[in-house]
C-alpha beads as a LAMMPS data file, in Angstrom:
LAMMPS data file: protein, C-alpha beads

278 atoms
277 bonds

1 atom types
1 bond types

-500.0 500.0 xlo xhi
-500.0 500.0 ylo yhi
-500.0 500.0 zlo zhi

Masses

1 110.0

Atoms # bond

1 1 1 -362.631 64.194 57.050
2 1 1 -366.365 64.606 56.433
3 1 1 -367.167 62.868 59.714
4 1 1 -364.763 65.133 61.585
5 1 1 -366.186 68.253 59.962
6 1 1 -369.763 67.164 60.689
7 1 1 -368.929 66.511 64.359
8 1 1 -367.192 69.884 64.614
9 1 1 -370.181 71.673 63.095
10 1 1 -372.424 69.837 65.572
11 1 1 -370.216 71.206 68.342
12 1 1 -370.594 74.717 66.931
13 1 1 -374.370 74.258 66.681
14 1 1 -374.593 73.132 70.298
15 1 1 -372.417 75.979 71.549
16 1 1 -374.235 78.750 69.682
17 1 1 -377.915 77.761 69.364
18 1 1 -379.035 79.149 72.721
19 1 1 -376.671 82.093 72.915
20 1 1 -377.804 85.354 71.235
21 1 1 -375.078 85.109 68.580
22 1 1 -376.826 83.153 65.760
23 1 1 -376.022 79.477 65.307
24 1 1 -376.926 79.536 61.590
25 1 1 -374.437 82.355 61.011
26 1 1 -371.710 80.442 62.823
27 1 1 -372.326 77.248 60.866
28 1 1 -372.166 79.250 57.643
29 1 1 -368.977 81.108 58.644
30 1 1 -367.184 78.100 60.147
31 1 1 -367.936 76.097 57.007
32 1 1 -365.805 78.571 55.049
33 1 1 -362.724 77.675 57.098
34 1 1 -363.080 73.900 57.090
35 1 1 -360.794 71.910 54.729
36 1 1 -363.698 71.405 52.321
37 1 1 -364.645 75.098 52.511
38 1 1 -368.280 74.217 51.812
39 1 1 -371.453 75.856 53.073
40 1 1 -373.180 73.223 55.277
41 1 1 -376.487 74.398 53.811
42 1 1 -379.905 75.240 55.209
43 1 1 -380.945 71.565 55.341
44 1 1 -377.933 70.529 57.448
45 1 1 -378.527 73.494 59.753
46 1 1 -382.231 72.697 60.215
47 1 1 -381.635 68.997 60.915
48 1 1 -378.758 69.599 63.347
49 1 1 -381.037 71.970 65.247
50 1 1 -383.197 68.954 66.070
51 1 1 -380.389 67.958 68.410
52 1 1 -380.304 71.223 70.311
53 1 1 -384.090 71.427 70.432
54 1 1 -384.258 67.901 71.850
55 1 1 -381.938 69.214 74.556
56 1 1 -384.622 71.818 75.344
57 1 1 -387.234 69.070 75.669
58 1 1 -385.045 67.143 78.095
59 1 1 -383.962 70.189 80.124
60 1 1 -387.481 71.646 80.468
61 1 1 -389.313 68.298 80.450
62 1 1 -391.312 68.879 83.638
63 1 1 -392.313 72.394 82.582
64 1 1 -393.301 71.220 79.108
65 1 1 -395.399 68.313 80.415
66 1 1 -397.142 70.637 82.867
67 1 1 -397.866 73.183 80.132
68 1 1 -399.202 70.531 77.721
69 1 1 -401.472 69.056 80.402
70 1 1 -402.850 72.481 81.279
71 1 1 -403.298 73.404 77.611
72 1 1 -405.132 70.134 76.906
73 1 1 -407.282 70.693 79.970
74 1 1 -408.189 74.184 78.767
75 1 1 -409.026 72.778 75.332
76 1 1 -411.490 70.371 76.944
77 1 1 -412.902 73.035 79.246
78 1 1 -411.585 71.463 82.440
79 1 1 -409.020 74.192 83.090
80 1 1 -409.653 77.916 82.502
81 1 1 -407.656 79.403 79.651
82 1 1 -406.510 82.090 82.073
83 1 1 -404.452 79.449 83.897
84 1 1 -400.759 80.521 83.489
85 1 1 -399.628 77.166 82.085
86 1 1 -402.632 76.847 79.770
87 1 1 -402.085 80.401 78.546
88 1 1 -398.421 79.599 77.955
89 1 1 -399.424 76.664 75.753
90 1 1 -401.749 78.811 73.664
91 1 1 -399.183 81.619 73.364
92 1 1 -396.435 79.233 72.200
93 1 1 -398.795 78.024 69.462
94 1 1 -399.812 81.568 68.513
95 1 1 -396.231 82.820 68.635
96 1 1 -395.159 80.075 66.222
97 1 1 -397.520 81.260 63.471
98 1 1 -395.400 84.190 62.152
99 1 1 -392.242 82.146 61.584
100 1 1 -394.260 79.310 60.035
101 1 1 -395.943 81.587 57.492
102 1 1 -392.881 83.693 56.690
103 1 1 -390.681 80.597 56.525
104 1 1 -392.878 79.086 53.825
105 1 1 -393.355 82.333 51.890
106 1 1 -389.665 83.226 51.809
107 1 1 -388.199 79.708 51.778
108 1 1 -386.322 80.146 48.503
109 1 1 -384.732 83.409 49.666
110 1 1 -383.829 81.919 53.058
111 1 1 -382.017 79.033 51.393
112 1 1 -380.239 81.178 48.791
113 1 1 -380.253 84.998 48.743
114 1 1 -380.050 85.538 52.503
115 1 1 -377.156 83.096 52.870
116 1 1 -374.670 85.848 52.099
117 1 1 -371.862 86.793 54.487
118 1 1 -372.315 90.530 53.837
119 1 1 -375.857 90.167 55.179
120 1 1 -374.658 87.982 58.072
121 1 1 -371.985 90.498 59.092
122 1 1 -374.470 93.365 58.990
123 1 1 -377.179 91.606 60.981
124 1 1 -374.650 90.468 63.590
125 1 1 -373.651 94.073 64.239
126 1 1 -377.044 95.767 63.902
127 1 1 -378.979 93.327 66.052
128 1 1 -376.094 93.199 68.506
129 1 1 -376.456 96.952 69.016
130 1 1 -380.226 96.593 69.404
131 1 1 -379.661 93.904 72.048
132 1 1 -377.274 96.251 73.866
133 1 1 -379.898 99.001 73.943
134 1 1 -382.598 96.578 75.096
135 1 1 -380.419 95.185 77.864
136 1 1 -379.534 98.697 79.043
137 1 1 -383.048 100.170 79.158
138 1 1 -384.936 97.022 80.254
139 1 1 -386.972 97.445 83.429
140 1 1 -386.916 93.654 84.024
141 1 1 -390.119 93.744 86.066
142 1 1 -392.192 91.162 84.170
143 1 1 -392.097 87.391 84.610
144 1 1 -393.556 84.688 82.359
145 1 1 -396.795 84.735 84.365
146 1 1 -397.317 88.276 83.043
147 1 1 -397.180 87.147 79.401
148 1 1 -400.124 88.570 77.449
149 1 1 -401.628 87.890 74.024
150 1 1 -400.073 91.065 72.606
151 1 1 -396.650 90.201 73.966
152 1 1 -396.944 86.632 72.678
153 1 1 -397.517 87.935 69.141
154 1 1 -394.580 90.348 69.416
155 1 1 -392.360 87.508 70.617
156 1 1 -393.525 85.490 67.617
157 1 1 -392.561 88.140 65.068
158 1 1 -389.234 88.652 66.850
159 1 1 -388.532 84.945 66.484
160 1 1 -389.399 85.140 62.778
161 1 1 -386.521 87.581 62.281
162 1 1 -384.202 84.617 62.895
163 1 1 -385.033 83.426 59.382
164 1 1 -382.309 85.913 58.411
165 1 1 -378.894 84.377 59.229
166 1 1 -377.057 86.482 61.779
167 1 1 -380.113 87.722 63.675
168 1 1 -380.294 84.776 66.133
169 1 1 -383.522 83.106 67.225
170 1 1 -382.766 83.517 70.917
171 1 1 -381.262 86.965 70.348
172 1 1 -384.341 88.259 68.564
173 1 1 -386.864 86.966 71.095
174 1 1 -384.737 87.897 74.104
175 1 1 -384.297 91.425 72.754
176 1 1 -388.056 91.764 72.281
177 1 1 -388.643 90.426 75.780
178 1 1 -386.227 92.901 77.337
179 1 1 -387.820 95.814 75.470
180 1 1 -391.215 94.724 76.834
181 1 1 -389.859 94.705 80.388
182 1 1 -389.295 90.987 81.006
183 1 1 -386.389 89.747 83.087
184 1 1 -383.400 88.284 81.274
185 1 1 -384.138 84.764 82.489
186 1 1 -387.863 84.965 81.667
187 1 1 -387.143 86.216 78.154
188 1 1 -384.592 83.444 77.623
189 1 1 -386.869 80.693 78.961
190 1 1 -389.745 81.768 76.746
191 1 1 -387.359 81.999 73.804
192 1 1 -386.401 78.349 74.323
193 1 1 -390.014 77.173 74.685
194 1 1 -391.250 79.234 71.735
195 1 1 -388.620 77.712 69.454
196 1 1 -389.804 74.115 69.987
197 1 1 -392.656 73.968 67.404
198 1 1 -390.798 75.963 64.735
199 1 1 -387.484 74.132 65.012
200 1 1 -389.016 70.653 65.089
201 1 1 -391.323 71.460 62.161
202 1 1 -388.448 72.836 60.078
203 1 1 -386.024 70.097 61.085
204 1 1 -388.379 67.191 60.406
205 1 1 -389.459 68.730 57.101
206 1 1 -385.848 68.942 55.941
207 1 1 -385.184 65.447 57.322
208 1 1 -388.117 64.092 55.325
209 1 1 -386.752 65.670 52.140
210 1 1 -383.330 64.163 52.817
211 1 1 -384.582 60.652 53.603
212 1 1 -386.968 60.688 50.642
213 1 1 -384.124 61.662 48.320
214 1 1 -385.546 65.056 47.377
215 1 1 -382.571 66.891 48.868
216 1 1 -379.034 66.199 50.036
217 1 1 -378.231 66.567 53.723
218 1 1 -376.077 69.562 53.017
219 1 1 -373.100 70.035 50.733
220 1 1 -370.748 67.119 51.197
221 1 1 -372.519 65.669 54.255
222 1 1 -374.522 62.458 54.084
223 1 1 -377.266 61.196 56.359
224 1 1 -374.862 59.499 58.779
225 1 1 -372.641 62.551 59.147
226 1 1 -375.637 64.812 59.659
227 1 1 -376.928 62.423 62.328
228 1 1 -373.557 62.593 64.104
229 1 1 -373.677 66.390 64.077
230 1 1 -377.197 66.269 65.522
231 1 1 -376.147 64.014 68.410
232 1 1 -373.123 66.190 69.219
233 1 1 -375.354 69.281 69.112
234 1 1 -377.756 67.663 71.583
235 1 1 -375.076 66.868 74.181
236 1 1 -373.337 70.234 73.965
237 1 1 -376.612 72.170 73.764
238 1 1 -377.937 70.552 76.934
239 1 1 -374.861 71.726 78.851
240 1 1 -375.080 75.232 77.403
241 1 1 -378.733 75.756 78.432
242 1 1 -377.967 75.365 82.131
243 1 1 -374.850 77.507 81.936
244 1 1 -376.577 80.273 79.972
245 1 1 -379.565 80.573 82.322
246 1 1 -377.219 80.714 85.303
247 1 1 -374.983 83.273 83.602
248 1 1 -377.729 85.752 82.694
249 1 1 -379.293 85.531 86.164
250 1 1 -376.427 87.667 87.459
251 1 1 -374.771 89.186 84.383
252 1 1 -375.803 91.250 81.349
253 1 1 -375.792 90.357 77.659
254 1 1 -372.971 92.794 76.876
255 1 1 -370.296 90.073 76.392
256 1 1 -372.457 88.618 73.632
257 1 1 -372.995 92.086 72.150
258 1 1 -369.255 92.750 71.916
259 1 1 -368.739 89.283 70.439
260 1 1 -371.364 89.915 67.748
261 1 1 -369.862 93.284 66.830
262 1 1 -366.330 91.875 66.766
263 1 1 -367.332 88.929 64.589
264 1 1 -369.277 91.183 62.229
265 1 1 -366.330 93.566 61.795
266 1 1 -363.959 90.631 61.265
267 1 1 -366.231 89.305 58.524
268 1 1 -366.233 92.734 56.848
269 1 1 -362.423 92.694 56.835
270 1 1 -362.179 89.127 55.537
271 1 1 -364.739 89.809 52.822
272 1 1 -363.208 93.150 51.875
273 1 1 -359.751 91.594 51.506
274 1 1 -361.142 88.594 49.564
275 1 1 -359.905 86.096 52.159
276 1 1 -363.385 84.564 52.021
277 1 1 -366.214 84.896 49.526
278 1 1 -369.724 86.006 50.486

Bonds

1 1 1 2
2 1 2 3
3 1 3 4
4 1 4 5
5 1 5 6
6 1 6 7
7 1 7 8
8 1 8 9
9 1 9 10
10 1 10 11
11 1 11 12
12 1 12 13
13 1 13 14
14 1 14 15
15 1 15 16
16 1 16 17
17 1 17 18
18 1 18 19
19 1 19 20
20 1 20 21
21 1 21 22
22 1 22 23
23 1 23 24
24 1 24 25
25 1 25 26
26 1 26 27
27 1 27 28
28 1 28 29
29 1 29 30
30 1 30 31
31 1 31 32
32 1 32 33
33 1 33 34
34 1 34 35
35 1 35 36
36 1 36 37
37 1 37 38
38 1 38 39
39 1 39 40
40 1 40 41
41 1 41 42
42 1 42 43
43 1 43 44
44 1 44 45
45 1 45 46
46 1 46 47
47 1 47 48
48 1 48 49
49 1 49 50
50 1 50 51
51 1 51 52
52 1 52 53
53 1 53 54
54 1 54 55
55 1 55 56
56 1 56 57
57 1 57 58
58 1 58 59
59 1 59 60
60 1 60 61
61 1 61 62
62 1 62 63
63 1 63 64
64 1 64 65
65 1 65 66
66 1 66 67
67 1 67 68
68 1 68 69
69 1 69 70
70 1 70 71
71 1 71 72
72 1 72 73
73 1 73 74
74 1 74 75
75 1 75 76
76 1 76 77
77 1 77 78
78 1 78 79
79 1 79 80
80 1 80 81
81 1 81 82
82 1 82 83
83 1 83 84
84 1 84 85
85 1 85 86
86 1 86 87
87 1 87 88
88 1 88 89
89 1 89 90
90 1 90 91
91 1 91 92
92 1 92 93
93 1 93 94
94 1 94 95
95 1 95 96
96 1 96 97
97 1 97 98
98 1 98 99
99 1 99 100
100 1 100 101
101 1 101 102
102 1 102 103
103 1 103 104
104 1 104 105
105 1 105 106
106 1 106 107
107 1 107 108
108 1 108 109
109 1 109 110
110 1 110 111
111 1 111 112
112 1 112 113
113 1 113 114
114 1 114 115
115 1 115 116
116 1 116 117
117 1 117 118
118 1 118 119
119 1 119 120
120 1 120 121
121 1 121 122
122 1 122 123
123 1 123 124
124 1 124 125
125 1 125 126
126 1 126 127
127 1 127 128
128 1 128 129
129 1 129 130
130 1 130 131
131 1 131 132
132 1 132 133
133 1 133 134
134 1 134 135
135 1 135 136
136 1 136 137
137 1 137 138
138 1 138 139
139 1 139 140
140 1 140 141
141 1 141 142
142 1 142 143
143 1 143 144
144 1 144 145
145 1 145 146
146 1 146 147
147 1 147 148
148 1 148 149
149 1 149 150
150 1 150 151
151 1 151 152
152 1 152 153
153 1 153 154
154 1 154 155
155 1 155 156
156 1 156 157
157 1 157 158
158 1 158 159
159 1 159 160
160 1 160 161
161 1 161 162
162 1 162 163
163 1 163 164
164 1 164 165
165 1 165 166
166 1 166 167
167 1 167 168
168 1 168 169
169 1 169 170
170 1 170 171
171 1 171 172
172 1 172 173
173 1 173 174
174 1 174 175
175 1 175 176
176 1 176 177
177 1 177 178
178 1 178 179
179 1 179 180
180 1 180 181
181 1 181 182
182 1 182 183
183 1 183 184
184 1 184 185
185 1 185 186
186 1 186 187
187 1 187 188
188 1 188 189
189 1 189 190
190 1 190 191
191 1 191 192
192 1 192 193
193 1 193 194
194 1 194 195
195 1 195 196
196 1 196 197
197 1 197 198
198 1 198 199
199 1 199 200
200 1 200 201
201 1 201 202
202 1 202 203
203 1 203 204
204 1 204 205
205 1 205 206
206 1 206 207
207 1 207 208
208 1 208 209
209 1 209 210
210 1 210 211
211 1 211 212
212 1 212 213
213 1 213 214
214 1 214 215
215 1 215 216
216 1 216 217
217 1 217 218
218 1 218 219
219 1 219 220
220 1 220 221
221 1 221 222
222 1 222 223
223 1 223 224
224 1 224 225
225 1 225 226
226 1 226 227
227 1 227 228
228 1 228 229
229 1 229 230
230 1 230 231
231 1 231 232
232 1 232 233
233 1 233 234
234 1 234 235
235 1 235 236
236 1 236 237
237 1 237 238
238 1 238 239
239 1 239 240
240 1 240 241
241 1 241 242
242 1 242 243
243 1 243 244
244 1 244 245
245 1 245 246
246 1 246 247
247 1 247 248
248 1 248 249
249 1 249 250
250 1 250 251
251 1 251 252
252 1 252 253
253 1 253 254
254 1 254 255
255 1 255 256
256 1 256 257
257 1 257 258
258 1 258 259
259 1 259 260
260 1 260 261
261 1 261 262
262 1 262 263
263 1 263 264
264 1 264 265
265 1 265 266
266 1 266 267
267 1 267 268
268 1 268 269
269 1 269 270
270 1 270 271
271 1 271 272
272 1 272 273
273 1 273 274
274 1 274 275
275 1 275 276
276 1 276 277
277 1 277 278
């Protein structure tokens, strides 16, 4: 049963990581309805995200290699830092600083206090409404080549909001991008690229703690089961990236907004009637 549950949670991770609906919230909520009824835990969530983030590396491999080469060239003075790809490399690094600092400072709260379904339900609804406003008023005139230092920092702090379950890493950064006038696809692409350093750092840190025996993989899940979830998340996540980018190129984020609001209200009802505990 543990292997089945781990694989199912990997499926959920892959389906929800890149959509603006919060994968961490879904893993937390789904865990309540599994036969074991256990919270997968922050460690399991962080490690399984290595699978979906590896999917980003594979999907955007050519872009990532080009950006790294340009960034390295700018570091050695062979390419001007104003080069779009070099600037992208620097901005991804800069934009990763807020979540790195806040993640360390508030680690204990992230792994305990904030993992509360009342908070998850509220953030799903509130940030869903903010996304709706952003998608409605967005001018969608800016592309990634227009990314500035100021905007890179704002994107970084928006990503840091995802430390709160229910906000959504992609949802937070995409919302910020829309409010700053970026197109839906540009905001989503930068959201995926910006997540790479933070997710890999967090995932490998938790993996180190698990392998060194300082922490369990998550609730009832062992190393093998967590690895299975990570592989499933990679395969499903890779498929979702392509679909999502194609979807938002012609359609709005409103279906995801309604989903967030509906899920949040459902959680309020389930919590209020004591069907599930926070």
